[in-house]
C-alpha positions in Angstrom: 108.9 117.2 75.7 109.8 114.1 75.8 106.9 110.9 76.3 106.9 108.9 79.5 108.4 105.7 77.9 111.5 108.0 76.3 112.1 109.6 79.9 111.9 105.6 81.2 114.6 104.5 78.8 117.0 107.0 79.9 116.3 107.2 83.7 116.3 111.0 83.7 119.4 110.9 85.4 121.0 114.2 86.6 124.1 116.1 85.8 127.0 113.9 87.2 127.9 117.4 89.3 124.7 116.3 91.9 125.4 113.4 94.0 122.0 112.0 93.7 120.2 109.6 91.0 116.7 110.0 89.7 114.8 106.8 88.5 111.4 107.6 86.9 109.6 104.2 87.7 106.7 102.4 85.2 105.1 99.3 83.9 107.2 96.6 82.3 105.6 97.2 79.1 105.4 94.1 77.0 106.8 91.3 79.2 104.8 89.2 81.3 105.1 89.8 84.8 103.9 88.3 88.6 103.5 90.5 91.4 106.0 89.3 94.1 104.9 88.5 97.5 101.4 89.1 96.8 99.4 85.9 97.0 95.4 85.6 96.4 93.0 82.5 96.3 91.7 83.9 92.7 92.1 86.5 90.4 88.8 88.0 91.5 89.6 89.1 94.8 91.5 92.0 94.1 92.9 93.0 90.7 96.7 92.4 90.4 98.3 95.1 90.0 102.5 95.1 88.6 105.5 96.8 90.7 107.0 99.7 88.6 110.3 99.3 88.2 112.5 100.9 85.5 115.8 99.8 82.7 119.0 99.2 84.0 122.1 98.2 81.7 124.0 94.9 83.3 127.7 94.1 82.3 130.2 94.7 79.6 127.5 94.7 76.7 125.3 97.5 78.7 122.1 94.3 78.6 118.7 96.3 79.3 117.3 94.3 82.2 113.8 95.6 83.6 114.2 95.9 87.8 111.6 96.8 90.1 112.4 98.3 93.5 111.4 96.8 96.6 111.5 98.3 100.5 110.2 95.3 101.7 113.5 93.5 101.2 117.4 94.2 101.3 118.3 92.3 98.9 119.0 92.0 95.4 118.7 89.8 92.8 118.5 89.5 88.3 117.0 86.5 86.9 119.7 84.5 84.3 118.5 85.0 81.1 118.6 81.0 80.3 115.2 80.8 82.5 113.3 84.7 81.9 113.4 86.5 78.2 113.7 89.7 80.7 117.4 88.2 82.6 120.6 88.9 82.2 123.3 86.9 80.4 126.5 87.1 82.6 127.9 84.4 80.2 128.2 87.5 77.8 129.8 90.0 80.0 133.7 90.5 80.5 133.5 92.0 83.6 131.3 90.2 85.6 132.8 88.4 88.7 131.6 85.3 90.3 131.5 85.3 94.2 131.8 81.5 94.7 129.0 82.0 97.4 125.4 80.4 96.8 122.3 83.0 96.3 119.2 82.7 98.0 116.2 84.8 99.3 112.4 83.6 100.7 110.1 86.0 100.8 106.8 85.6 103.4 104.0 84.1 100.7 106.1 80.8 99.9 108.3 81.8 97.6 111.9 81.6 96.7 114.4 82.7 94.7 118.0 80.7 94.3 121.3 81.1 92.4 124.5 82.3 93.2 126.2 85.9 93.9 128.2 87.8 91.5 129.5 91.2 91.0 129.3 93.3 87.9 129.1 97.4 86.4 125.3 98.1 86.0 124.4 101.0 84.3 121.3 103.4 85.6 120.6 104.7 81.8 122.1 103.6 78.5 124.0 106.7 78.0 126.1 105.6 81.1 125.8 108.5 83.0 125.7 107.0 86.0 127.5 103.4 86.9 127.9 101.3 90.0 129.5 97.6 90.8 126.9 95.9 92.0 126.5 92.9 94.1 123.5 90.9 93.6 122.1 87.5 93.3 122.1 86.0 89.6 119.1 83.4 89.6 118.4 80.6 88.2 115.8 79.0 90.0 112.9 81.4 90.4 109.0 81.0 91.4 108.3 83.8 89.4 109.9 86.4 87.0 110.7 89.0 88.3 114.2 90.8 88.9 114.2 92.6 92.2 116.6 95.4 93.7 116.2 95.7 97.3 115.8 99.1 99.5 115.1 97.6 102.4 116.3 99.0 106.3 119.3 96.4 107.7 122.2 98.5 108.4 123.8 95.7 109.4 123.1 93.4 106.8 126.0 90.9 105.8 125.9 91.5 102.0 126.1 95.1 100.7 123.3 96.5 100.2 121.7 98.8 96.7 121.6 102.0 99.5 125.3 101.6 101.1 127.0 100.8 97.2 125.5 103.7 95.9 126.6 105.3 98.8 130.3 104.3 99.5 130.6 104.6 95.8 130.0 108.1 95.8 126.8 108.5 93.4 124.5 109.9 96.0 126.1 112.0 99.1 123.6 110.5 102.0 121.6 106.8 102.3 118.5 108.1 101.8 116.0 107.8 99.0 112.8 109.5 97.8 109.7 107.8 96.5 107.0 109.7 94.3 104.0 108.0 92.9 102.4 109.8 89.8 99.8 107.2 89.1 99.5 103.4 90.1 102.0 102.5 87.5 104.3 105.3 87.7 106.1 107.4 90.1 109.9 108.3 90.5 112.4 107.6 93.5 115.4 109.7 93.8 118.1 108.7 95.2 119.8 111.3 97.4 117.7 113.4 97.4 114.2 114.6 97.1 111.6 117.0 94.9 110.1 119.8 96.8 108.0 120.3 94.7 106.1 116.7 95.1 104.5 118.0 98.2 103.0 120.2 100.4 104.2 121.5 103.5 106.5 120.0 106.2 108.4 116.2 105.9 107.2 114.8 108.8 109.5 112.6 110.5 108.8 109.4 112.4 111.4 107.0 113.9 112.2 103.6 112.3 111.7 100.7 114.8 113.0 97.8 113.0 116.4 96.6 113.2 115.4 95.1 110.0 112.9 96.9 108.2 110.9 99.5 107.4 108.8 99.6 110.0 107.1 102.7 111.9 104.5 103.2 114.7 101.3 102.6 113.6 99.5 105.2 116.6 95.3 104.5 115.2 93.8 104.0 112.6 90.3 104.8 111.4 87.5 104.5 109.3 85.7 107.7 108.7 86.1 108.9 112.0 85.7 106.0 114.1 89.0 104.2 115.4 89.0 100.2 114.9 92.2 99.6 117.2 90.8 100.1 120.3 94.3 101.8 122.1 96.2 98.9 120.1 99.4 100.2 118.4 101.2 98.5 116.2 104.5 98.4 113.7 103.9 99.1 109.7 106.0 98.0 107.0 106.1 99.9 104.1 107.2 98.2 100.9 106.8 99.8 97.9 107.3 95.5 96.8 103.3 94.8 97.8 100.5 95.1 94.9 98.1 94.8 98.0 97.1 98.6 99.4 97.2 97.3 102.5 97.6 94.4 105.0 95.7 94.7 108.8 95.9 92.4 111.8 93.3 89.8 111.5 91.1 91.5 114.8 90.9 95.0 113.2 90.7 93.8 109.8 87.4 92.0 111.0 86.3 95.2 112.8 86.4 96.4 109.2 84.4 93.9 107.6 81.2 95.1 110.4 81.6 98.5 109.7 80.9 97.7 106.4 78.5 95.1 107.0 80.1 92.9 104.1 79.7 89.1 103.5 81.9 86.6 102.4 81.0 85.3 99.1 82.3 81.9 98.3 82.7 82.2 94.3 84.6 85.7 94.6 86.3 84.5 97.7 86.3 87.7 99.4 84.0 90.5 101.4 81.7 92.6 99.3 79.0 95.2 100.8 76.8 98.3 99.5 79.4 100.5 98.5 77.5 102.9 100.1 79.0 101.8 103.3 82.6 102.5 102.8 84.7 105.5 104.3 88.1 107.0 103.8 90.3 105.1 106.2 93.1 107.7 108.1 96.0 106.3 109.2 98.1 108.3 112.5 101.3 108.0 112.6 101.5 110.1 116.2 102.0 113.5 114.9 100.8 113.5 111.0 97.8 111.7 109.8 96.8 110.9 106.4 93.8 109.8 104.8 93.3 106.8 102.7 90.0 108.1 100.3 87.7 104.9 99.3 88.8 105.6 95.3 92.5 104.1 96.7 91.0 100.8 98.1 87.0 100.5 96.6 86.4 98.3 93.5 83.3 97.8 92.2 81.7 93.9 91.1 81.2 94.5 88.0 77.4 94.1 87.1 76.2 94.4 90.1 75.6 97.6 92.5 78.4 95.8 95.5 81.9 96.4 96.5 85.0 94.9 98.0 88.0 96.1 99.0 91.6 96.0 98.2 93.3 95.0 101.5 94.2 91.3 103.3 94.8 90.3 106.7 98.3 90.2 107.7 100.1 87.1 108.9 102.1 88.8 110.9 99.6 90.9 113.3 101.1 94.1 112.3 100.2 96.3 109.5 102.0 96.7 105.8 101.2 99.9 103.3 101.7 98.7 99.5 102.5 100.7 96.2 98.6 100.8 95.0 98.3 103.5 98.4 101.6 105.4 97.8 99.9 108.4 95.9 98.1 109.1 99.2 102.3 110.3 100.7 105.1 111.4 99.9 107.8 109.1 101.7 111.8 109.8 102.6 113.3 107.2 103.7 116.5 108.0 105.7 118.6 104.9 106.6 121.4 107.3 108.6 119.0 108.8 110.6 117.0 105.9 110.7 113.7 107.8 109.8 110.9 107.8 107.6 109.8 111.3 106.9 106.0 111.7 105.7 104.6 115.0 103.6 101.4 116.0 102.0 101.9 114.8 97.7 100.9 116.9 95.0 99.2 114.6 92.6 100.0 114.7 89.3 102.4 117.0 89.8 104.8 117.9 86.4 107.3 120.0 88.2 110.7 119.4 89.6 112.8 120.8 91.8 115.1 118.3 93.0 117.5 118.5 96.4 120.2 116.8 96.7 120.8 116.0 100.7 124.0 116.3 102.1 123.0 117.0 106.1 119.8 117.1 107.2 116.8 117.0 105.1 114.6 120.1 104.2 111.6 121.0 105.3 111.2 118.3 108.1 110.3 118.5 111.5 110.3 115.5 114.3 106.8 113.6 114.7 104.6 115.4 118.0 105.0 111.4 119.5 108.4 110.8 117.7 109.8 109.3 121.4 106.6 107.2 122.0 108.0 104.0 119.8 106.3 101.1 122.4 104.3 99.1 120.7 100.4 98.7 122.8 99.2 95.2 121.9 97.0 94.1 125.0 93.6 95.0 124.1 91.1 93.5 122.9 88.7 94.3 119.6 85.7 92.8 119.6 83.9 91.7 116.0 81.3 89.2 114.7 82.4 86.9 111.9 81.1 87.5 108.9 78.1 85.6 107.0 78.7 83.8 103.4 77.2 84.6 100.9 77.0 82.8 97.3 75.4 85.4 95.2 77.6 85.8 91.9 78.1 83.9 88.5 81.9 82.2 88.1 82.1 84.7 86.0 82.0 87.4 87.9 84.9 90.1 88.3 85.7 93.3 89.7 85.5 96.6 87.7 87.4 100.0 88.3 87.9 101.6 91.6 85.1 102.6 92.6 84.1 106.6 92.8 80.3 106.9 93.4 78.7 108.4 96.6 79.5 107.0 100.3 78.7 107.2 103.8 
């Protein structure tokens, strides 16, 4: 059996008879990469994780470039080889066409990427089994070393999106893709299909509530058995491009800090608490509830009995679910029906049963509260500010995710 690295290299594409594309993703071994869209005050406040991606082959010379998939943005860019060793040398490609139009994208963390719009042939494996002519930004002014293929929801985008291009060039039959995380640094994206061996039970459909992003409605949010929202509901963005497990509205975040009896540690510039206080989190999507175990978000502080967490305050007043929580979900993003479908993942599954989507998504049912899309934000949430302490030396750092006893 081929190793994972070999499978990553050939992208494990299915035969041409299927109108779909299955792409295993993994870490970018051997190349320096910075995480996009996640800014932290210190490296010790939360571990910095790599967003998985895959190798694509660009231009007439099939130049190998590592790209990451981002459901939080709809635009795509690749860095010019003049500024990145993981870049694309457009000058060497006889098939590249400049569109003579400036490219620019700005992200919520203040980073930006600028260059020129181009079109070129891109192969999704080194055997050229599947090739598409894609439009993307060729960037020569970049805030970090990432190459991003945007998978965001934006049906009225003025520029061609990756999903639309796959559909229009008949590489997939429907504007649908699914995401399965095998581990923190590995997983697979199936464009135009689902893998029925990777989830159990039904896929529960919930409507997208935003015209330009994969935002759905979060009906409630629990720590253990206790709700933290006081009857409010919130948009939640499902974002493979974020390495932070969860962003929360400020009042919900502070309420959760109170429940943990956490204190702000000035050296770490993060909240610490007794590990025994942590309980699982539950996200209620109005017809399906997904529990996030503490092992997904609680981290020990090395050499101490304290823990900290992989979540942050949202500047948007909403929730955002990032890649490090994805192993608790099987997601299907359906741009045609304006839905996200959620299933219970079968973790560490080595089976394979890929189904092409040509009509409705198999095994799908509408959530019980499917039609209830209005957001309620009128109820106040009471909390007290956490005290500040200075306990650790400057060399303190985070350890592994915590798997010990909890509350």
